[in-house]
N, C-alpha and C positions, 0 to 999 in steps of 0.2 A: 790121741790119734796112732797107730804106728808109722813106720816108716814102709815106703816101698818102691822099691827099684826095679824100673824097667831094663830089661839089659837085652841090647842088639838089634832095638827097633827102628825101621826106618823113618825118620820123622820128615811129615810132608813127602816119604817118599823118597828120601834121599840117602846119603852114606849111614850106615848102622851108628847106632847112637845108646848110650843109658840114658836114662831120665830117672833121678832121685826126687822121690813126693815125699816132703816132709810136712806133715799135717793139712792142711788144705792149701798149700800153695807147691810148685814146681821148684826144687832148692837147690839143682844140678843139674847139667847136661853135658853131655862129653862122652870119651870113652874109657875104662878100664875105672870107673869108677864103684870105690869102695864105698857099699852102704851098711857096713859094720852090720845090726842084727835085723835090716830090712829084711822085709817079706820079697824075694824075686820071683818075678815072671820073666820066664825065659821067652823071648819074643823076638827071635832070630827071623827073618823072610816078612815079618808082619810090618804094617805100616801105624804110624803112629799120627795120632790128628788131633786137632782141637777137637773140645768136643761140638758136636752137630746143634745148629739150631734151625727150627723150624718155624716160618713168620705165619705159616696155615694149617692150624690143627683144630678138629672138630670133639670137644673132650664131652658135649652133650648136657655134663653137669651144672646146673640145675636143670632137671625136668623130663631129660630122657636118660636115666640112670640102666633102662632097659638094655640100651645101645651101648653106651658106656659111660665109666664114670672118671673124676679128675685120675682115681688113684689106678683104677684099670689101663686109660689111657697114658699116665706117666710112666708105669712099668713097658707097656709096649714101645713109646719113646726112649727108654733105658735100653731096651733091647735093639734097638734100632740105631743105638750108640750116640742118640740125642743128648743134651745135656739140658736145655732149653725149648719152651714150645711157647707159643702165644696161639690162646686160645680164643676160639673166635666166637661171635655175640650171638650167635642166633640159637641160644639157650630158652629155657622157659622156667621164669619169667626172660626176655630179651636183658644181654646185658648192657643197657642201657640208663642207669645208676651207679652210681660212687656204690650204696650197696650193695648190687648184684655184680660189680667187678673184685669188690672184695672178697665176697665171699668166696666165689674161683681163687682170687690170688690166696687166699688163706688155706684153701684145699689142696692147694699148690705143695703151701709149704708143709702141710702136714704131711704129703705123700711120702717126700724123701727121696723119689726117685728121680727126678727133676723140676727144673724152674719152672711157675708157668706163670708168665703173662699176661694176663688178658688185652683181647683186646676192643675195645666200645665199640657200640653201635653209633653208626652217623647218623641215625633220626629214630624218633622215639617210637616203639614196638617195629624198628624197620620197614615203617609204613610207608615210608618217602617224603613224608607230609610236613614233618615238625623237625628241627633241631635237638638230637639229646644232651645230655647234659655233660656237654665234650670238658667243660674247664673243671668241673666237680670230681668228672672220674679221673681226671690228668690231676687234679687236688690229692686225690686219696690216696691210704695207703697203697694202693696197685699203683699208684704212678703211670696210668695208662698213657701212651704215646702214640699207637697205631689204630686207628678206627676205620670199621668197616660192617656194612651192609650186609654181608657175607651173604650167598643166597639168592639176595636181590640186588639190584640195580638200585644206585642213587640215580633216577634217571631225571629228574627236575634237574636243567642245568644252575637254576637260580640258587636250590638249595645244594649243590653240589659246590658252587660257587661260594656260599656263604660257609660250609664248611670248611673249604681251604683256608679262606680268611680269617677263621676263628682258629685251628690247631696251628696258623703260621705262629702263632704269638708263644708258643709255646714249644716250637719246632718241632709239633706232630707230623703226621702222616696218615693221608685219609687213603685206604687200599680198595681199590675200586674192583668191585664183580662187574666185568664188563656185557652186558645184555640187553639189549634194548627190549623191553618186554613185548611191544607190537609186535616186531620183526618175529619173535618166537612162539607166539602163539598156538598150540596145538604142537609143539617140535618134539619130536622124538630122539631127532640123532641126526648129526650131520649132515645138512641138504649137499648129495650130489646124486653121482650115477648110481651107488649103495641104494640112498635111501629110496629113490625112482624106483628101481626094482623091486622092492622089499614093500612099497606102498607105503611108507612111514611119513609123519612129518616133519620137514626139512627144517635142519636149525642150519642159516646160512653166515657164510664166514662174516659177512657185513653186517650180521647183529651185535657181533665182538667189536671190531672195526671204527664202526662207525660211534662208538661210545668213547674209545680210547683214542681217538683223533679228537673227539671236543674234550676231554678231559685233558690231555697234553697242553691244549688252546688255553683252558683254563686256568690251569697250573701258573704257565707262563705268565698269564695276565695278571695273577694275583703274585704273583713270586712266592709258589707255597711248592708242597712235597706232596706230588701223587704217585703210587703204585699200586700196578695193574696186577691182580692179582690173574692167577692160570690160565696165563697168555696160552693161546691154542693154537694159531692161523699163521700162513706167511704173511699174509697183507698185515697182521699186527706187529709182526717184527719189523716190516717194514716202516710203519710208523712210529715206532719206537725208537727205530735208528736215528729217524729223521730228526724227532724231538730231542734226542741226546747230541746230533752234530749242533744244533741251536745252542745247545748248553742248559737246557734245561733241567730244573729236579725232577728227574722222573725217571721210576726204577721199574722192574717187571719180574715176574715169576714166571718158572714152566714147573709142572708137574711131573713127578717121573712116569706116570702113567701115557702122559701126553708124549715124552720121550722115546717111548715105545712100543704103544699099540694102537692101530689105525680102527676104523670105520668098518673095515673088510670084515671084523668080528662080530659085529652087528647081527652079521646073517646067520649066526648061530640061534639068534630070537636069546641069548641067555640074559637076563633082567644085570649078572654081575657086572656086564660092558657099559649098564647105561649108567652116564654120570654127567656131569655141567660144569665146565661146556664140554659136549660130546667127543669121543675118538674124532679125530680130525683124517685125511688123507696121507699118504706115504710122504708125498710132497709137501705137506704140512711138518711132518715130522723131522723129515732131514733139515728144514730149514730153522725149526727148534731147535736141535742139535746143532747147528752152525752157528744160531746164536748166541746158545750159552757156550761155546767155545768160545766166541769173539768178545764176549762184554756187554751183546745188545741186551741179553739177557741175563740179568745180577746174578739168580741165584736160582734154586732148587728150594718148592715149597711140597710140600706131600700133598695137600689139601685132604688129610686123613679125616673119612667121613664112615663112620660106622651105623652101619644099620642092624637090628634084631632079622633073625632068618625069616619072620613072615615077611617083611616088608622088602624082600627080594627072591623069595619062593612064590612067584606068580606071572602073572603075567606081562609080558613089556611093559604094556600103556601104563598099568597100576604098578609097576615098581619103582622105587624110591630111586633118585640118581646120589651116584657115591659108590667108592671105594675106601678101603682102610688102605694104608700106605705107610706107615710109620716104618713097621718091621722090614720093610721090603726096599725102602727107599734107596739108599746106599747099593745096594746089589744093584737094581736097576740100573744107578749112575753108572758105576762099574761097567755093567755089561755095556750100554748106550756110548757111554763120553770116555771112558780108560782103556777099556778094552778094544775100541774101534781108534783110539791113536789119537782122540778131537783132543781129551782133557791129562794130563798128567795129574798128579795127586796132591799137589801144592795149588793146581788148578780148583780139584774137588776141594780140598779147603777152603777155599777162596768163596767157592759158589755155596756152601753148606752150612759154614761155619762165620767166615770173616767179615762176606756181606751181608747177609741177613741179619747178624746181630748190629751188624752199624744201621742198616734199614729200619731197624726198629730200636737202634737208642738202648742197646742193653749192654748193660755193663757188665764186666766179669765172665762174658763169653766173648767168642772172636777172636780172642786173646793168642802172641806167639808160643808156640813151647818153648819158653824160655824159663831163665832161672827167675824166680820172682813173683812169677803168673800164676792167676790161679790153677790149679790142678783139675780143671773141667779138660775132659781127656776121651779118645778114643782111638782104640787096638782093634787092628782089623787083619783079618787072614786072608789075602786077594787070591790064594791057590786053591782057597776051598769051592767045591763046586755040590749042591743038591738040591732038590726038589723042593718046593714050596709045600707046607704042610701047614694048614691053617688050623689045626686041630690044637699044634702046641702053641698058637702066638698066645700073649700076651695080651691083647685087647680084648675086650666082653664080646667082640664082635668076629664076623668069618666070612666077609663078603671081599674077598680078596678077587682079583683077575685073575693072579699067577698058582693058583691051586695045583698042582701036579708040575707044574715049570720047570724047568733046573736055572736057577741064576746064580753068578758067583759070589764069591766073596762072603764071610761072616763076622758081624762085632764078635770077640772075644771077650774083651771089657771094654767096661765102659767107669769111668770114674766123675763121682761128681762133688767138687773143692776135695778131691784127695780120697775121697769115699768112694769104694767099688761099689756101683748099681747090679754090675752085671761080670759074673767070674765065669771063665771059660766059655763063653755063650748061655751061660743062664743065668735070672734074677740072684742078686745076691740075698 
C-alpha cells in the first residue's frame, strides 16, 4: 500500500498540519513533512477528523435487499465519512443468533468500504418474550457487544432487567428503543398542536420518557450499561441528565434529523417526514442541540433507515417510518451544531467518532489522529454548500427528508486503514 501525505489540513479544526499515512497507520504528523514518493492531497482549509462511527444503522440485509444491502449501505457510509457502522438486528431473519450476526459481519468484511459491527437482538424474533442468544452472539466471530430490539421496545421490565444482567458479564450494552407500545397505538406523529389540527394520531413524549426513566433505574439497580437510541424530547434530556448526575452508566444518542426538523413539516403530509420516533417541536430540537453540546447526549447516530420507493410513495398512514441519513449526517451536524457555535470540530470528532466507538467498545476506531494510530480518517470541506440530490446517493434507497435542501460541508476523502474509500467526494 502506497504512502499518502495529507498536506495542510486542520486536524480536529486546529492549526494546519501534515499527516503522513504509511500502509494502515498514521506514520507522522506535523508541519513540513517530506513524504518522499507519497501521493499528496492538498487539503488547505479542510478539516481532518477520525473516521466517523455510527451506532445505529439499518443495512437491511439479509431479507430486505430491495431497500439496502451491506455493500450499498457501507458505500453510503463511506461517502458520509464513516469508517464503522453498527448494523441493527431487525433483518429477516432477525439477527438473534450467532449464525445471522456472523453472516452480517462477513458481508461487511467483504464490502471493504466500512467496518460493520452487527448489533444482536435482545429477544428472540424481536418479540419481547424470550432472551436471544446473547452470549453466543458475543462469543461468535462477530464479537457482538451491543444488543437492541430497535424498531420495537423491550417493554417487559423483567426481560429488560435480565438482559442488563446478562450483558454485564462481558461489558456489553443494551440499546433501548424507548417507546411504550400502549401509549403509541395508532400514533402517526408527535402529539401536540400540529397533530390536533391535522387529525392524526398523536405520539406523546411520555411514551419515550417513561421507558427511559424505567430503564435508567434498572441499569442502576443492576449495575449495567444502558444506551438510549434516538432520544427525541426535552423531557428525555432531563431524565438522562439526572441519571448521569447519579453516576449511573447511561448513554444516549440523537439523530441528525431530530437536530434539525420539526413536526411542522408533517403539514405537507409528505411521508418522507414520517419517522420513529416522530419529529418533535422546535423546543425539543433546541433542547436536543443544547444537550449534545454539553455532553448530556453522548453522540450522534444516523438511524439510517432505507425503504424502497413504494413504501414511501403512498398515503401518510400506510407509509413506512424512517429516513436515510448516512450521506447527509455530517452536513446536518455542521449546520445545527458547528455553524451555530454550539460545537467546534473537536466536539464533532468526540460526538461522532470517539464516544460512539467507546460506547460500542469498537477497537481501532475513534482513535486520535496521531502517529501509530490506525489510519481511519475523514477529510471534510466545511466551505462547501450544495443542494441534496438523492439521485446521486450511494444508498439503494432515496427516502431523504433533505432533497433539494442546501446543506453545508462535504466529505472529500475517507480512509479505512489507510486505503482511500472516497476520493474527491466520490467512491474510490
